[in-house]
matplotlib code that plots the C-alpha trace (Angstrom):
import matplotlib.pyplot as plt

x = [116.5, 115.2, 116.8, 117.5, 118.7, 121.1, 121.8, 124.6, 126.8, 130.6, 132.8, 133.0, 129.2, 128.6, 125.5, 126.1, 123.5, 123.5, 121.6, 122.4, 120.7, 119.9, 117.3, 116.4, 116.6, 119.0, 121.4, 121.1, 121.9, 125.0, 126.2, 125.5, 127.4, 130.4, 130.3, 130.2, 133.3, 135.3, 134.2, 134.3, 130.8, 128.1, 125.1, 121.8, 119.1, 118.4, 115.1, 113.5, 112.0, 108.2, 105.3, 103.0, 99.5, 98.5, 95.4, 96.1, 94.4, 95.9, 94.0, 90.3, 90.8, 89.5, 91.3, 94.4, 95.0, 98.5, 101.4, 105.0, 108.0, 109.9, 111.7, 109.4, 106.0, 107.5, 109.4, 106.2, 104.5, 107.4, 107.5, 103.8, 103.9, 106.8, 104.5, 101.9, 99.5, 97.5, 98.1, 95.0, 96.2, 99.3, 99.6, 101.9, 100.5, 100.3, 100.7, 103.3, 103.7, 106.1, 105.1, 107.3, 105.7, 104.8, 107.5, 105.3, 104.8, 108.6, 109.2, 106.5, 108.1, 111.6, 110.3, 108.2, 111.1, 113.5, 111.2, 110.6, 114.4, 114.9, 112.5, 114.9, 112.6, 114.3, 114.0, 112.2, 109.5, 109.3, 108.8, 106.1, 104.2, 104.6, 103.5, 100.0, 99.8, 101.1, 98.4, 100.7, 101.4, 104.7, 106.1]
y = [96.5, 100.0, 102.8, 106.2, 109.3, 111.7, 115.3, 117.6, 120.4, 120.3, 122.9, 124.7, 125.0, 122.2, 120.0, 116.3, 113.6, 109.8, 106.7, 104.2, 100.9, 100.0, 98.2, 101.2, 105.0, 105.1, 102.8, 104.9, 108.1, 106.4, 105.3, 108.7, 110.4, 108.1, 109.0, 112.7, 112.4, 110.4, 112.5, 115.8, 117.3, 118.5, 116.2, 118.0, 115.3, 111.6, 110.7, 107.3, 106.0, 105.9, 104.6, 107.4, 106.9, 109.3, 110.2, 111.7, 112.3, 112.4, 114.7, 113.9, 110.2, 108.6, 109.0, 106.9, 105.6, 104.3, 103.9, 105.1, 104.7, 108.0, 110.0, 113.1, 114.0, 116.5, 113.7, 111.9, 115.1, 116.0, 112.4, 112.4, 115.9, 114.7, 111.9, 114.5, 113.8, 116.3, 115.5, 115.7, 114.2, 112.7, 111.4, 108.9, 105.5, 105.1, 101.3, 99.9, 96.2, 94.3, 90.7, 88.0, 86.0, 82.4, 79.8, 77.9, 81.0, 81.5, 77.8, 78.0, 81.2, 79.6, 76.4, 78.0, 80.4, 77.4, 75.5, 78.4, 79.1, 75.5, 76.2, 79.0, 81.9, 85.2, 86.2, 89.4, 87.5, 85.0, 87.9, 89.4, 86.0, 85.6, 89.1, 88.3, 84.9, 85.7, 87.0, 87.7, 91.5, 91.2, 88.7]
z = [122.4, 121.6, 119.7, 121.2, 119.5, 121.2, 120.3, 121.3, 120.3, 119.8, 121.4, 118.1, 117.8, 115.3, 116.0, 116.7, 116.7, 116.5, 117.5, 120.3, 121.1, 124.7, 126.8, 128.9, 128.6, 131.5, 129.7, 126.5, 128.4, 129.9, 126.4, 125.0, 127.9, 127.3, 123.6, 124.5, 126.7, 124.1, 121.1, 123.0, 122.7, 125.1, 125.3, 125.2, 125.1, 124.5, 122.8, 122.7, 119.4, 119.8, 117.9, 116.6, 115.3, 112.5, 110.4, 107.0, 103.6, 100.2, 97.8, 98.0, 98.7, 101.9, 105.2, 105.9, 109.5, 110.2, 112.6, 112.2, 114.4, 114.9, 117.6, 117.4, 116.1, 113.7, 111.9, 111.2, 110.0, 107.6, 106.2, 105.5, 103.9, 101.6, 100.4, 99.5, 102.4, 104.3, 108.0, 110.2, 113.4, 115.0, 118.5, 120.3, 121.0, 124.7, 125.0, 122.7, 123.4, 121.2, 121.6, 120.2, 117.4, 118.3, 117.6, 115.3, 113.1, 112.9, 112.0, 109.3, 107.9, 107.7, 106.3, 103.6, 102.7, 102.5, 100.2, 97.9, 97.7, 96.6, 93.8, 92.7, 93.6, 94.5, 98.2, 97.5, 95.7, 98.6, 101.0, 98.8, 98.8, 102.6, 103.4, 102.0, 103.8, 107.3, 109.6, 112.7, 112.8, 114.7, 112.3]

ax = plt.figure().add_subplot(projection="3d")
ax.plot(x, y, z, "-o")
ax.set_aspect("equal")
plt.show()
């Protein structure tokens, strides 16, 4: 299920925005339209959350390539500037496949987590350990 942001204006001129989850853009627009009728505002647009690829540089350090989920390119730009990066390039990723991780990886993750919890480790420490060990990007 993907996230979609809707934007609108109330009859008094106040801006309204929110997020709905739906499988398709058409379903998100339907949900946003229903909200606009019940909450009494005019719906302007519905934006899907997309994956953006960026190239940035902090100070004189080497270039940083990364990916960030956002609704607009400007959101990514603002976020990187707040972190003190000089933004060189931002563009949407054309093919964004979200593959499910293999069942064996999920079982291993749960099993190792359970074993480490029995050893009285905090969950945030367990996640830090597993982040370094897991090679599957989607997991």
